[in-house]
C-alpha positions in Angstrom: -13.0 13.1 12.3 -15.8 15.1 13.9 -18.2 14.7 11.0 -17.9 10.9 11.1 -17.4 10.6 14.9 -14.0 8.9 14.5 -11.4 8.7 17.2 -8.5 9.0 14.8 -7.6 10.7 11.5 -7.8 8.0 8.8 -6.2 10.2 6.1 -3.0 8.2 6.3 -4.9 4.9 5.6 -6.6 6.5 2.6 -3.2 7.5 1.2 -1.7 4.0 1.7 -4.8 2.5 0.0 -4.4 4.9 -2.9 -0.7 3.9 -3.1 -1.7 0.4 -3.8 -4.7 1.2 -5.9 -3.1 3.7 -8.2 0.4 2.2 -8.5 -0.6 -1.3 -9.5 -1.6 -0.5 -13.1 1.7 1.2 -14.1 3.7 -1.4 -12.2 1.8 -4.1 -14.2 2.7 -2.3 -17.4 6.4 -2.3 -16.3 6.4 -6.0 -15.7 4.7 -6.7 -19.0 6.8 -4.4 -21.1 10.3 -4.7 -19.6 10.1 -8.3 -18.2 7.8 -9.8 -20.8 5.4 -11.2 -18.1 2.1 -12.5 -19.2 -0.8 -10.1 -18.4 -2.2 -12.2 -15.5 1.2 -12.9 -14.0 2.1 -9.2 -14.3 -0.9 -8.1 -12.3 -0.2 -10.4 -9.4 3.6 -9.7 -9.5 2.7 -6.0 -9.3 0.4 -6.7 -6.2 3.2 -8.6 -4.5 5.7 -5.9 -5.3 3.4 -3.2 -3.9 3.0 -5.2 -0.7 6.8 -5.5 -0.5 7.4 -1.8 -1.1 4.8 -0.8 1.5 6.4 -3.1 4.0 9.9 -1.8 3.2 8.7 1.8 3.6 7.1 1.1 7.0 10.3 -0.7 8.3 12.5 2.1 7.0 10.3 4.7 8.5 10.5 3.0 11.9 14.2 2.7 11.8 14.7 6.3 10.8 12.4 7.4 13.7 14.4 5.4 16.2 17.8 6.6 14.9 16.8 10.3 14.6 14.7 10.8 17.8 13.9 7.7 19.7 12.0 9.7 22.3 9.6 11.1 19.6 9.4 8.0 17.4 5.6 7.4 17.9 4.8 11.1 17.4 6.9 11.1 14.1 5.3 8.0 12.8 1.8 9.3 13.5 0.5 6.1 15.1 -2.1 8.0 17.1 -1.8 5.4 19.9 -2.3 2.4 17.7 0.6 -0.1 18.1 -0.6 -1.9 14.9 -0.5 1.3 12.7 2.3 0.1 10.4 0.6 -3.2 9.8 -2.7 -1.6 9.1 -1.0 0.8 6.7 0.6 -2.1 4.8 -2.7 -3.9 4.7 -4.4 -0.8 3.3 -1.8 -0.6 0.5 -2.2 -4.3 -0.3 -6.0 -4.1 -0.3 -5.8 -1.2 -2.8 -3.5 -3.2 -5.0 -5.7 -6.3 -4.7 -8.8 -4.2 -5.7 -7.1 -2.9 -8.8 -5.8 -6.4 -9.6 -9.3 -7.9 -9.3 -10.8 -5.1 -11.5 -8.1 -5.7 -14.1 -8.6 -9.5 -14.0 -12.3 -9.0 -14.4 -11.8 -6.7 -17.4 -9.4 -9.2 -19.0 -12.0 -12.0 -18.6 -14.8 -9.9 -20.0 -12.6 -8.9 -23.0 -11.9 -12.5 -23.8 
């Protein structure tokens, strides 16, 4: 934070981005091998699934924080004063997935 003169710690966003970026490829393989999805369809199904999983996790995290300690919910969630933290985390995961999806699609087009 000090080195880049940031007001908040963005480590959480990097992890959410990595979740989407790194999980898309194995999830695509899962859709191709177990569901028999076409390569292009499998990539975009995986991206949509990652967006859904990220959203589900953020919602579940918020519910757990409210049930366990409503008075410390924001501190537990690590929002750092940002009311849009959950939405930004979901966006980071989705952007990571989209980046991998685009790279895989480009590779597929170059190969053919």
